[in-house]
N, C-alpha and C positions, 0 to 999 in steps of 0.2 A: 703554483694560488691555491688558497684555499677555498673549497667550497663552501657558498653558500647556503645557508640553512635555511629553507624552506618558512615563510613566516608561519603557518600553521601548524609547527613543530613548537615553535619558540612561546612558550608557556605563560600565561597572564594570569595571576592569582587575585583573582575578586573578592573584595572584602566588603559582606553587606552589615550595615552599621544602625542600632536604631531599630525601631517597628518600620519606618517607611525605607528604609534601606534593605530591611527584610521581606518586606510583601512586594517590594519590587522586586527583589533577586528570584523570591519564590516565581513569580510571573514569568520574568524572564529565563530561569532556565526549563520552565513548562514550554517556552515558545522553544525555544534551543533545541529542546529533545525532539517535538515535533520535526523539524528543522532537519533535524539527525538522525531521523527515524530510528529514534530512542522509544522504548516504552516506558511508565513508571518507575520501573525497576532500574533502569539505567542500561538494560539488554539491548541489540540490538533487533528490533522488530523482522527484520526479515535478513537472513544473513547472505550480503554482498558485499563484496570487496570494498565499492564505491560508495558503501554506507560507511564507513570507519568515521566516527567522529574527529574532530581535530584535536589534536595533545594540546593547543595553545588555551581550548577551553574545558577538555575531558581528561581524565587519569583513567586509564585503565588497569582493572585489577579484575581477579580469579575470584569468584564466587561458585563455591559449589563445582561444577564442571564446566560452567560457561562464562565467557569474560562477560564482564560489567564495565560500566563507564560511569563515573562519578564526577560532579563538575568541581572545577580547581576553584573552589569558594569556601569561604569561613564566612560564619554567622555570628554577632555578637550583640547585645542589650545587656541592658541593666534589670533588666526581671525576664520574666520566661515565657510571658503571655505570647508576645510575637511569635518566638523559635516552639513554642506548644501549636502554634497554628499548623505551622510549617510541617511539624513531627505527625501529627493527624491529617496533613492535608493529603491528597491522591495520589502524590510524588513522593510521599515519607520515605520511600524504601529507597530514595534515588539517591541520598544522604548516608553518614554515617553519625554516630555520637563525637566521633572527634572533631568534627566538624562544627560544632556548636559551643556559645559561649556566652553565661549570662552571669557576669559580673564583672564590672568598670571601672572597681576601685583601683585598680592597678594594671596598667598598660603590658606588667611584666609576663603575665599569664598568657595575656593575648600574643605579644610578642614570641613568646616561648614555642606558640603553637605554629604561627606563622614561618618562624625557622625550619619547624618539623616540615613543614610542607612547602619548601624552598629547597630543601635542601634534598629531595629525590628529585628537583626538577634538572634537565642538562642544560638548556638554554631559555633559562628567564627572563623576561623582557619587561616586566613592570606589575603595576597593583592596575586595577579598576573599583575603585571606592564609592560603593552607594551609600548616602545618606542624607540626612536631612538637616539645614542649618538650625533649626529650632528642636525643641525639645530635651529631654533628660541627659542626650547622650552627644549635645553638641561640643559640649569641653572637653570629653573623653575624645571625639575625632579630632578635634585640635592637637591634643595629646599626640594621640597614636600619630595624624601627617609628621608632626614633629620628629618623631622618634625612627619612623619610616624613613625620613629625609636624612638621618642622622645615620643608619644603619645599611639602608641603601641608596648610599649617595647617585651612584652612576647609574640608576633605574627610574624608568617613567611612572609617576605618578598622575593618572587620569579620573577625575571623580564624575557621577553623576549627580550632583547636588537638587535636593528639593527644597525650594525655598517659600515660606508660607508671608503673610502678609507684613509679618515684622522680622528684621534678621537682625541678631546679636551682632554688634559691629567688631568684638574681639572675633568671633568665630569665623566671621567674613574675610580679616584681615589675616587669621592665620590659614584660612584655607587657599587664597591669595599667595602668602607667603611660602606655605610648601609645595601644593599642588605643582605640577608643571602643565597644566590644559585643566577648566571647571568647564563643564557644560551643564549650566542651569537649566532645573526643568518647575517653574511657578505653577502653584497652586492654581492662581485666578485666571493665568491664561489657558491653563488647560481645562478648567473649568467651563471656559468659553467655549471651547475647541470642541468639547463633548455637545452642551446646548446648541452652538452655532453649526455645527458641521455635522453631528450625527443623533441631532433631534433627540436629547438624553434631556430631559424635564429636568429633572434632580440628580445629578451626577453624583456616584459615590467616590471611597478612596478605590473601590476596586475597577470601575472605570478609569480614573486616571490611572492608577497603575498599569493596567493592561495598555492603556495609551502610550506610558511612558516605557515602556517593554517593545512593544512595536516599535517603537522608533530608535533605541537601542537594539536591537534585533539588525535593523538597517544600519545603523551605523559601525557596526562591526562584523558586516555580512562580508566584506571583502578578507578579513582575520579569519575567518571560518572556510571560507569558499575563495576560488580564484577570483580575485578583482585585480584592479591596475590603480586605485587611491584608497588610502587610508589603509592599506595591509599590516600595517604594524603600529605600534605607541608612537614610535618617534615621530611617524610622518605627520600624525598630528599637530605636533609641535612646530616639525619646520616647513610645513606649507599652511599653520592657521595660527601663526602666534609670530605678528613681526617682530614685537618687540615681550621681553620675555615679563614685563608687568600686564600687557594687554594678553590673558590668557583666557576670557570667558568667550565662549561659546555660544551662539542662537542656534538653537536647532527646529526645524520643520518637517513635516511627514506630510506628504501628499500621494493619490486622493486618497481625502478622508470622507467616507459614504457613508449611510448609514445600512449596517444589516440587512433590515428589511428591504431594501431597492433590489437586493441580489436574488431576492425571492421572486421577483417580477422575470415573466419569464421571456419578455424582450429586454432585458437588462445586458450592457454592453460597456467593456471596461474601455473608458476615454482613453484617447489618442493621449500620445506625449506631452502634443502641445496644450492637449484640452485641461492633462491633468496637472499640467504646473503652470497654468494660467492666474489661479488665485495667488502666485507668488508674487507676481508682478505689484499688485497694488488692494488688494481685497485685506479686510482684518479679517482677525480668527485664523491665525495659519501656522502662527510661530508658539514654539513652549514658555516662552517670556510676552510678557505684556509690551504692546507696543502700541506708540501714540502718534506716529504718521508714517506715509504710506511710503515716502520715500526712506530707501535704507542706506543710511552712510555706512558705506564698507571696506573694511583694511583689507580684508581675504574670504573667499567662497569655494567651497566646492559642494559641484552637486553629483549625488550618488544616484544612480539609477539602475534599478533593477528589477527583472525580470526577463522570463526567456522569449519573448516576442519583441524584445526593441530593437528597432532598425537605427544601426549608428546617426544614417543622415536624417532621419526623424528629431535630432537631438542638434537640429541647426541653426543656421543663421539667424533665420528670424526670430525663433525663441530668444537666443542670446543678443539681439537686438534691444527686442521687446523687455525681456529683463531686464537691460540695462539703461532703458530709458526711466525707472522707478530705483533699480539698485545703483547707487553711485560710489566709483572709489575714490580711493586715495592714490595721488599720482608717487607718493613720495614713500610708500611703505614697500618694503623687498616679496610681500607675498602677493596672490594677485586669484584670477578664477580659474577654475580646474574644474573638469566633468568629466564620470567615469562609469563604465557601462558593468554590472555583475549581472550574468545569466543564469544567476541562481534565480528559480521560479519563488513568489512571494507565498508567505504563510500567514493565518490569521488564527483566532484561539474556537477554531471549531464553532458548534450550533451558540457557544456563548459568548461569542466576538462580536463588538458593537460595530466592528467597521464590514462592509462588504470585502469579498474575498476579488482582488484585481488582476489581471493577469502582467501586470507591472507598477511599479512604487516610486518614490523619488522623495530620497530624505536627502534636508542639506544643514549643512554645519558652515557658521558663516560667524565672523569676528564684526562684527559690529557697534557702533557706537553709543548709539541710543539706548539699546536695551543694557547695555554694560555702564551705562551712565545710569540707568535708571536703578539698577541693582545697587552701586554704589551710594547714590541719594536715598534707598530703601533702609542702607545700612546706617547710614549717617543721621538719619530720623530719630533713630533707636540708641545714639550714643549719650549715654549717661555719665559724663567727666565727673560727677559732684558723688560718685561711691564711697562709702566710708575705708573701705579697704586700699593703704597706699600701694601695695603692687596691683592689684587691680585698675587701679587708678591711673598707673603709669603706662599699663597697659591699654588702657580703653583711649589714654590721650595719643598713645603711638597711634594705635588704630585708626582715630580719627584724622591724624594729620596723613595719614599714608592714606587713606579710602579720600581724603579731599583733593589731594595731590595728584590721584588716579584720575576722579571725575574731571579736573581740572585737564587731564592730558587728552582725557576723551574728547572734551568739549572743543579745545585749540583744533583736534584734528577733522572735527565734526562741522567747526566754522569753516576751516578753510575747502574742507569738500562742495557746503554748500555755496561759498562765494567764487568757488571757481566754475561751478556745474550753472551759477546762478537762480539755483531753487527760491519756491515758494513753497516756504513749509506752512502756509496756510491753507494750503490744497489739503481736501477730504479723501478718506479712504472713498476706491470704486466700488458700487454696489455690487453684491454677490449675486444678486437676480441677474 
């Protein structure tokens, strides 16, 4: 019987496309370096065997006489402004010039770069694509996804997709058509998290990007450190996507406590139960806008992280109280899972917006309301009267697909509401 390859040795290529994807990516890699004891040049800060970064995220190479580790990542944009910001940032020496592409006129150059990167891999898992569904790179991202599906048909593609107030229907359609798992991050919802949870009066893109990076750090924690759930890309699909078309996952990260609170001498990290309480029925907990405290759910994974988590704290009372508000479909093959990763938590040092606590919980959930909301946002932008005949055909196809997907989510949502006799006029519980 062949020896199973550890997940930490199975490479994932990160593709950061457009200004949003690049800026979020730069924040993610900064946080990963802090977590894996790497300095700004990609060298191990203190030579200890247990600090060797995982191959799934970092590529080892020799520079001078010392080993360096660079991100398994490529950065792509239509112009050089976002890329120039990375090249002049504190972590500029973490990357090499071959990781940056400033032309999206054709996918061929980018695909060549991807092939060269993948050729050196021993156990390639798939792609993690960071991008926005709006802006100058949205159509290029659709074309790139199509090519990746064609050329790497047996590999998983998971996306970190940033949504604005409007969503191009064709871009949304192509995203759902070609990606295996989509984790949306909605600007409006994250601004609310910053304002209501972190007491930031006027959130900036930097605040938003750091929060997304912290969420993504927890999502990928078990890929990089020993963990029990979501330890590889395939697991996202098998445990959270009950049907191939229903692949959008809502994300939550708690506790979100303003950094200033941690400077108080009597600051104490919340217990596991108190940390999770906002999940039950409070507003401003999700990275996608929510309209009701009830969460009609097809599947959910709770990823607990921290050195001091006691398994019995993730107990029956927590699960039962959560299930009062998180209602599940009895007809889906996926369900409810919890896992603990004992890796310590990290923040962005003194420039963090979030207080350092000894534990965190990240939730990924396949929910009807948030997914239906994104379908409706896309349909509202659907212009079937474009003059270009080929474009009009694609828009109509996108409209029909999204309308059908919305109806499928609505059907499951209605069944859950009726089965559990829920009162959908119930308001969110006060945060105070």
